[in-house]
C-alpha positions as CSV (number, residue, x, y, z in Angstrom):
1,M,0.0,0.0,0.0
2,G,2.8,2.4,0.9
3,T,4.5,1.9,-2.6
4,A,1.2,2.5,-4.4
5,M,0.5,5.7,-2.3
6,K,4.0,7.0,-2.9
7,A,3.7,6.3,-6.7
8,G,0.2,7.6,-6.9
9,R,-1.4,4.5,-8.4
10,G,-4.4,2.5,-7.3
11,H,-4.2,-0.4,-4.9
12,L,-6.5,-2.9,-3.2
13,Y,-5.6,-4.7,0.0
14,S,-7.9,-7.5,1.3
15,V,-8.7,-7.0,4.9
16,T,-11.2,-9.8,5.6
17,E,-13.0,-12.5,3.5
18,E,-16.1,-14.3,4.7
19,P,-18.6,-16.3,2.7
20,G,-20.4,-13.8,0.5
21,T,-18.6,-10.7,1.9
22,R,-15.2,-9.2,1.4
23,T,-13.7,-6.1,3.0
24,V,-10.8,-4.3,1.3
25,L,-8.7,-1.2,1.9
26,A,-8.6,0.7,-1.4
27,F,-6.4,3.6,-2.5
28,L,-8.0,5.5,-5.4
29,P,-5.7,8.2,-6.9
30,N,-7.2,11.3,-8.5
31,H,-10.7,10.3,-7.5
32,P,-13.2,12.1,-7.7
33,E,-11.2,15.1,-8.9
34,Q,-7.7,15.7,-10.2
35,G,-5.0,16.0,-7.6
36,V,-7.1,14.4,-4.8
37,G,-6.8,10.8,-3.7
38,T,-9.1,8.6,-1.6
39,L,-8.3,5.9,0.9
40,A,-11.4,3.9,1.7
41,R,-12.5,0.8,3.6
42,V,-14.9,-0.9,1.3
43,R,-17.2,-3.9,1.9
44,T,-18.5,-5.9,-1.0
45,S,-21.2,-8.5,-0.7
46,D,-23.2,-10.8,-3.0
47,G,-26.5,-9.1,-3.5
48,P,-29.6,-9.9,-5.5
49,D,-28.5,-7.5,-8.3
50,G,-24.8,-8.6,-8.3
51,D,-22.1,-7.2,-6.0
52,D,-23.1,-4.6,-3.5
53,V,-20.4,-2.1,-2.7
54,V,-20.5,-0.1,0.6
55,F,-17.9,2.5,1.5
56,E,-17.6,2.1,5.3
57,R,-15.1,4.8,5.8
58,S,-13.1,7.1,3.4
59,A,-10.7,10.0,3.5
60,E,-10.0,12.4,0.6
61,R,-6.6,14.2,0.7
62,P,-4.3,15.9,-1.7
63,M,-2.1,13.5,-3.6
64,A,1.1,15.1,-2.1
65,L,-0.2,14.1,1.4
66,W,-0.8,10.5,0.3
67,A,2.7,10.4,-1.3
68,E,4.2,11.6,2.0
69,A,2.1,9.0,3.9
70,G,3.3,6.3,1.5
71,E,7.0,7.3,2.1
72,N,6.4,7.1,5.9
73,L,4.7,3.7,5.7
74,L,7.6,2.3,3.7
75,R,9.9,3.6,6.4
76,I,7.9,2.6,9.5
77,V,6.4,-0.7,8.6
78,P,9.7,-2.7,8.4
79,L,10.4,-1.5,12.0
80,L,7.2,-3.1,13.3
81,G,8.3,-6.7,12.5
82,P,8.9,-9.1,15.5
83,D,12.5,-9.6,14.3
84,S,13.4,-6.0,13.9
85,A,15.7,-4.2,16.4
86,P,14.1,-2.3,19.2
87,G,13.3,1.3,18.5
88,D,15.7,3.1,20.9
89,E,16.9,5.8,18.5
90,V,15.2,9.2,18.2
91,D,14.5,10.3,14.6
92,D,16.8,13.1,13.4
93,C,13.9,15.5,12.6
94,L,12.1,18.6,13.9
95,P,8.4,19.1,13.9
96,C,7.0,21.5,11.3
97,P,5.9,24.7,13.1
98,G,2.7,24.8,11.0
99,C,1.4,21.3,11.5
100,Y,3.9,19.3,13.7
101,R,4.6,16.8,10.9
102,P,8.2,15.5,11.1
103,V,10.5,17.4,8.8
104,Y,13.8,15.7,8.0
105,D,17.0,17.4,6.6
106,S,16.3,15.6,3.3
107,S,12.7,16.8,3.0
108,S,13.1,20.6,2.7
109,S,10.0,22.1,1.0
110,H,10.4,23.9,-2.3
111,T,8.0,26.6,-3.3
112,L,8.0,29.4,-5.8
113,I,9.0,32.8,-4.4
114,G,9.4,35.4,-7.1
115,A,10.6,33.5,-10.2
116,T,12.9,30.9,-8.6
117,P,12.2,27.8,-6.4
118,F,13.4,28.6,-2.9
119,P,13.8,25.9,-0.2
120,L,11.8,26.6,3.0
121,T,13.7,24.6,5.6
122,G,11.8,23.7,8.7
123,L,8.4,23.6,7.0
124,C,6.7,20.5,5.5
125,R,5.6,20.7,1.8
126,L,2.0,21.1,2.6
127,C,2.5,24.1,4.9
128,A,4.9,25.7,2.5
129,D,2.5,25.5,-0.5
130,G,-0.5,26.6,1.6
131,T,-2.4,23.3,1.6
132,T,-2.5,23.0,5.4
133,L,-3.9,26.5,5.8
134,R,-6.6,26.0,3.1
135,S,-7.6,22.7,4.8
136,L,-7.9,24.4,8.2
137,R,-10.0,27.2,6.7
138,Q,-12.3,24.6,5.0
139,A,-12.7,22.8,8.4
140,D,-14.2,25.8,10.0
141,G,-14.5,25.4,13.8
142,V,-11.6,23.0,14.3
143,P,-9.5,24.1,17.2
144,V,-6.0,25.2,16.1
145,D,-3.0,26.3,18.1
146,P,-2.7,30.1,17.7
147,E,1.1,29.8,17.2
148,Q,0.5,27.3,14.3
149,L,-2.0,29.7,12.7
150,V,0.5,32.6,12.9
151,V,3.2,30.5,11.1
152,L,0.7,29.4,8.4
153,E,-0.7,32.9,7.8
154,T,2.9,34.4,7.8
155,V,3.9,31.9,5.1
156,A,0.8,32.6,3.1
157,A,1.3,36.4,3.3
158,A,5.0,35.9,2.1
159,M,3.8,33.9,-0.9
160,A,1.1,36.4,-1.9
């Protein structure tokens, strides 16, 4: 699933199978609109008119966020195995001041300032390009740390 999310291609992962019913985790890139992907838990069952499909849960996010999640899955999942070494090291990262996602030295955000791409170190890609601020504005009423909001609005003002 992590590889598919990182590459932006569709993938189905079977969660459970019972007689007449199957539950899958589905990643649907660019659905229903361009640049947005959907991760859904879907249940199918044999109905009188063929297969019935029910979306039990789903989340739509920008494809850049799914790609980042895929990268993190590929990095984290191998560490969860029973034979893996115990996790006693601290990741070499700092939290993004806009959303608290981990930002590594290798993941500096690039955005367009003036006519040239300029790396914004310390911010994640989604805060640097304004996606996080737009999402917060759309989710009106969600409590936000005032310090985070100041960072996001300052970046947005600098980009305008």
